[in-house]
C-alpha positions in Angstrom: 0.0 0.0 0.0 1.6 3.2 -1.2 -0.1 5.4 1.5 1.3 3.3 4.3 4.8 3.3 2.7 4.6 7.1 2.3 3.8 7.5 6.0 6.8 5.3 6.9 9.2 7.3 4.7 7.8 10.6 6.1 8.5 9.3 9.6 12.1 8.5 8.5 12.5 12.0 7.0 11.5 13.5 10.3 13.5 11.3 12.6 16.8 11.1 10.6 17.5 14.4 8.9 20.7 14.9 6.9 21.6 11.2 7.1 22.1 8.5 4.4 18.8 7.1 5.5 17.1 10.4 4.9 18.4 10.6 1.3 17.3 7.1 0.6 13.8 7.8 2.0 13.6 10.8 -0.3 14.3 8.6 -3.3 11.7 6.1 -2.3 9.2 8.9 -1.8 9.9 10.0 -5.4 9.3 6.5 -6.6 5.9 6.5 -4.9 5.1 9.8 -6.6 6.1 8.3 -10.0 3.9 5.3 -9.4 1.0 7.7 -8.6 1.8 9.7 -11.8 2.7 12.8 -9.7 5.6 13.7 -11.9 5.8 17.3 -10.9 6.4 16.4 -7.2 8.8 13.6 -8.2 10.8 15.9 -10.4 11.1 18.5 -7.7 12.1 15.9 -5.1 14.7 14.2 -7.4 16.3 17.5 -8.4 16.6 18.6 -4.8 18.3 15.2 -4.0 20.6 15.3 -7.1 21.7 18.9 -6.3 22.5 18.1 -2.7 26.3 17.7 -2.4 25.9 15.7 0.8 24.0 12.8 -0.8 25.6 9.3 -0.5 28.0 8.4 -3.3 28.1 4.6 -2.7 27.1 2.2 -5.5 23.8 1.2 -3.8 22.5 4.8 -3.5 23.8 5.7 -7.0 21.9 2.7 -8.4 18.7 3.7 -6.5 18.8 7.3 -7.6 19.7 6.6 -11.3 17.2 3.9 -11.7 14.5 6.2 -10.2 15.4 8.9 -12.7 15.2 6.4 -15.5 11.8 5.3 -14.3 10.7 8.9 -14.0 11.5 9.6 -17.7 10.4 6.1 -19.0 7.0 6.4 -17.4 6.4 9.6 -19.4 7.7 8.0 -22.7 10.9 10.1 -22.7 13.3 7.2 -23.4 16.0 9.4 -24.8 16.5 11.0 -21.4 15.9 7.7 -19.6 18.8 6.0 -21.4 21.9 7.7 -19.7 20.3 7.2 -16.2 19.7 3.5 -17.0 23.3 3.0 -18.2 24.5 4.5 -14.9 22.0 2.3 -13.0 23.5 -0.7 -14.8 27.1 0.3 -13.9 26.1 0.4 -10.2 23.6 -2.6 -10.2 23.7 -4.4 -6.8 23.2 -7.9 -8.1 22.8 -10.2 -11.2 19.0 -9.9 -11.3 19.3 -6.1 -11.7 22.1 -6.4 -14.2 20.1 -8.7 -16.4 16.9 -6.5 -16.2 18.7 -3.3 -16.9 20.7 -4.7 -19.8 17.5 -6.1 -21.3 15.6 -2.8 -20.9 18.5 -0.9 -22.5 18.4 -3.3 -25.4 14.7 -2.8 -25.9 15.0 1.0 -25.7 17.9 1.1 -28.2 16.0 -1.2 -30.5 12.9 1.0 -30.4 15.0 4.1 -31.2 16.6 2.3 -34.2 20.0 1.9 -32.6 20.2 -1.7 -33.8 24.0 -2.2 -33.4 23.8 -1.2 -29.7 20.6 -3.2 -29.2 22.3 -6.2 -30.8 25.3 -5.9 -28.5 23.1 -5.7 -25.4 20.8 -8.6 -26.4 23.9 -10.7 -26.9 25.1 -9.7 -23.4 21.7 -10.7 -21.9 21.9 -14.2 -23.5 25.4 -14.7 -22.1 24.1 -13.9 -18.6 21.8 -16.9 -18.7 18.5 -15.1 -17.9 15.1 -16.8 -17.1 13.7 -18.8 -20.0 11.2 -16.3 -21.4 13.7 -13.4 -21.3 16.3 -15.6 -22.9 13.8 -16.5 -25.7 12.9 -12.9 -26.3 16.5 -11.8 -26.3 17.4 -14.4 -28.9 14.5 -13.4 -31.1 15.5 -9.8 -30.9 19.1 -10.6 -31.4 18.1 -12.0 -34.8 15.9 -9.0 -35.5 18.5 -6.4 -34.7 21.3 -8.3 -36.5 19.7 -8.0 -39.9 22.3 -5.6 -41.3 25.4 -7.5 -40.2 25.5 -10.0 -43.2 24.4 -13.0 -41.1 20.8 -13.3 -42.2 21.0 -16.9 -43.2 22.5 -17.9 -39.8 19.8 -16.0 -38.0 17.0 -17.6 -40.0 18.4 -21.0 -39.3 18.5 -20.2 -35.6 14.9 -18.9 -35.5 13.7 -21.9 -37.5 15.5 -24.2 -35.0 13.7 -22.4 -32.2 10.4 -22.7 -33.9 10.8 -26.5 -34.0 11.4 -26.7 -30.3 8.2 -27.7 -28.4 9.0 -25.3 -25.6 8.5 -22.4 -27.9 5.1 -23.3 -29.4 3.4 -20.5 -27.5 5.9 -18.0 -29.0 5.6 -19.0 -32.7 3.9 -15.7 -33.6 7.0 -13.8 -32.4 9.4 -16.2 -34.2 7.6 -16.0 -37.5 7.3 -12.2 -37.2 11.1 -12.0 -36.7 11.6 -14.3 -39.7 9.3 -12.0 -41.7 11.3 -9.0 -40.7 14.6 -10.6 -41.9 13.1 -11.6 -45.2 11.6 -8.1 -45.7 15.0 -6.5 -44.9 16.6 -8.7 -47.5 14.0 -7.8 -50.1 12.2 -11.1 -50.2 8.7 -9.7 -49.9 6.8 -12.9 -50.9 8.6 -15.0 -48.3 8.2 -12.1 -45.7 4.4 -12.0 -46.3 4.2 -15.8 -45.8 5.9 -15.5 -42.5 3.7 -12.6 -41.4 0.7 -14.7 -42.3 2.0 -17.6 -40.2 2.7 -15.1 -37.4 -0.9 -13.8 -37.5 -2.3 -17.4 -37.5 -0.2 -18.3 -34.5 -1.2 -15.2 -32.6 -1.7 -16.0 -28.9 -1.4 -12.8 -26.7 1.1 -10.6 -28.4 -0.6 -7.7 -30.2 
């Protein structure tokens, strides 16, 4: 419950002024404001924290602050400004779970912005980190989709077709065929691309 959490953090702010705990509580308050879409209050709070020369400089706090700034911009669809904060959050990530999550998010944002080489590099890193199955699957599909221009189209198509034959991936065939269609379209093979897009539409499960 965000109201109970807010009360707890307000108590911390009153009881522990000018301490590391006070700064951390301020960031968590900003996160609650972001969740509640109160971006004006969150922006004011985050700017006050970021301009305070006494805020903690350890990796944990840096990660907390930078990931909160990234969330602030991403929630408003401003991914260009979210990116540098997310890279800094990744550099200071406290554990493997956060490193995988931030790397994947960075790959997605770069892909959406048309920065395919960087997205490809990041998806490859995600796969090497051995993420959970569904994220691993999606990273491999997007690895193929973002590697279209590197001259390895045939290798990527073989990989995607191999994944399509795997029974574990039957619920994801729409995504696999869509990625295959994207590769064929990029290579100028429009008839084959249309066939894959039709297969993708027929295999549609939940992915609009």
